[in-house]
N, C-alpha and C positions, 0 to 999 in steps of 0.2 A: 835280765830275768823275766821270764814271760809272766804276764798278768792277764786276769780275765778282762776283757774290754768290751765285751757286749752288754746288753741291758741287764742291770741287776733285777729289774722287775721281772723280766723274762726268765732270768734264773730262779728267782724266787718261785715263780708259778710252776716251773719244771720240778723243783724240789718240795713244793707245797709247804714252804717255810719261809718266814719273813727275815731275810738276811739283814735288812735295815733295823729289825727288833721293834718295829712300831705297828706291823701288820697292815702298813697302807698298801704294799704291793698286792695283797690278796683281796682286798675289799671289793673292788670292782670286778674283778675276774678271779673267782677262787677255784681255777682249773688249769691244767697244763697250757701252755702256749702252742700255737700252730693250728693248722686246719682241723686235725683230729684230737684237740686238747681235751675237749669234753667227752670224747669217747674211749678214753683210756681207762678201762675198769678192771684189766686183768690183774690178778692178785701177784705181787713180786714173789720171786723165790727167796729162801733165807739168805742166800749171798746177795741178792738184789736189795733186800732190806739193809744189810750190813753195809753195802756200798753206798746206799742213799744217805746212811747216817753219817758215814765218812765224808761224803760231799758236803753235807749241810754244815758240819763243823769247819771244814776246809775252806768253804766259801765265806762263812761267817766271818773268820779272821783274815781271809784275804792271802792264805798261805799256799804255796805251790806244793805239788806232790812230795818232791824231794826234802823241802824243809819240814813238811808235816811229819814223814816218816822219821826224819832225825829227831824232831821233838817227842815223837812217841817213844822212841828208844830211850830218850832221856828219862822220860816218866816211867818207863818199866824199871829202870835202876833206882827210882825213888822208893824209900821204905813206905810212903803214904799209898793208899790205894791207888791203882794205875790211873783209873778214870779220873779221879779228883786231882792227882798230881798232873795229868795232862791238860786239864782245864786251867789249873794255876799257871802252868808254863805259859800256855798261850795268853793268859791275861797279863803275864808279866812282860810281853813284848812292848817296846816303847810306843810304837804306833798305837796299840790298843790302849795304853794308859792315857795318851794325849787324847784320844777319842773319849775315853771315860771321865776325864777331867773337864770335859765340855769345851776343849779349845778347838775343836772341829766337829761338825755335825755328822760326819761319817768316818769310818775307818780309812777309807781311801783318801778323804781329805786330810786326815792325820798323818797318813803315810807320806803325803806330799810335803806337808809341813816339815816333818823329820829330814826327808831326803834333800830337801832345798837348805837344810842348815839352819832353820829357825828355832830349834829346841836346844835346850841346855839339861844336862843330868848333873846335879851337884856342881852346877856352875861351869861345866865343860861341854863344848859342843859335840853332840852326837848326832850323826846324819846316817846312821844305820837302823832302819825301821824294825828290824828283827832283834835289835839289842835287848837282851833280857835284864830287866831291872830288878834290883833287890829291895826287900822291905827296908822302908826309911829313906829311899832316894827321893830327892826333890826334883821335879821337873818344872821348868819354867821356859817362858819366851824369851828368846835372845834379845829382841828389839826393846828398846826403852819406851818407844811409843809403839803400841801393838799394831799388828796387822789388822786391816778392815775385817777379813774373814773370821778372824779369832774373835775379835770385839763383838761382831754380830752373832756369833755362835753363843758366846757367854751371856749376851744380852738377852738372848732367846731363853734364858734359865733352863738349860738342859738338866734333866734328873740325873744326878750323880749316884755312884754306888757307896756302899758304906766302908769300903777298904781304901777309899782315897779321900783326902781332903783338899779343899780348893780355895785359894785366896784370889777371888776375881780380880781385886783391886791391883794386887801385885803380878797377876798373870803368873802364878805358879801354883803348884799342888805337890802333894806328898803321898807317896805310895804307903800306907800305914800298916798294912797287914795282908796276909794272903786271904783271898775269897773263901767262903764255905760254899758248898754245892748248892745249897737253897738259894744262893744269890746269884747263880748263874743259869743260863737257858735251861728251861724244863722240857723243851721240845726236842731235845737230843738224848738219845739213848746210848751213852758212852760204852756200855756193855757190848753193843753191837760192833762198834769200831774195835774194841779190843780183840773181839772173836775174829773180826776181818783180817787184822794184822797177824794174829796167832796162827792162822791158816796160811798166811802168805809168807811170814818169816821162818 
């Protein structure tokens, strides 16, 4: 499966959006990459704005286009407001929850932990990063002696979100509830993404 392997900092500058969610990528050079990065002042079209919002969300969660569209179709079938349902599905991905619990410093690092078989869900090994977890699922590290990268990540005391609980000593966490919209990125206009797919599908 294809993954974006170029510089995340460059991608963040192109989108004018912090993919790492800490703003570090935009501090030094808050403009687009490349020779003409500072000269791009043309106002995007309505379609361009919709495409940009979609790319922000897709890049944030590290999901390819095919997966992204499939998850959007799942969200459309949910009785909840489509935008919130879509966010909740993306937040329920195993790689994202591993990241949210602080076992990895980035979602890419969390995806690697899952793919290499280091993560258990309710005591069973799951090595599929896109696995959708349910509220109440317990996510833990397979090893009794933790990996160095996991320990370093937890020792850095990452900020956790309100819908997961973490036991750093046991290297485990619980997905306690679905997130609310105000707990998620405020820099993304999900209504534009819905418009984008409504005109495509």
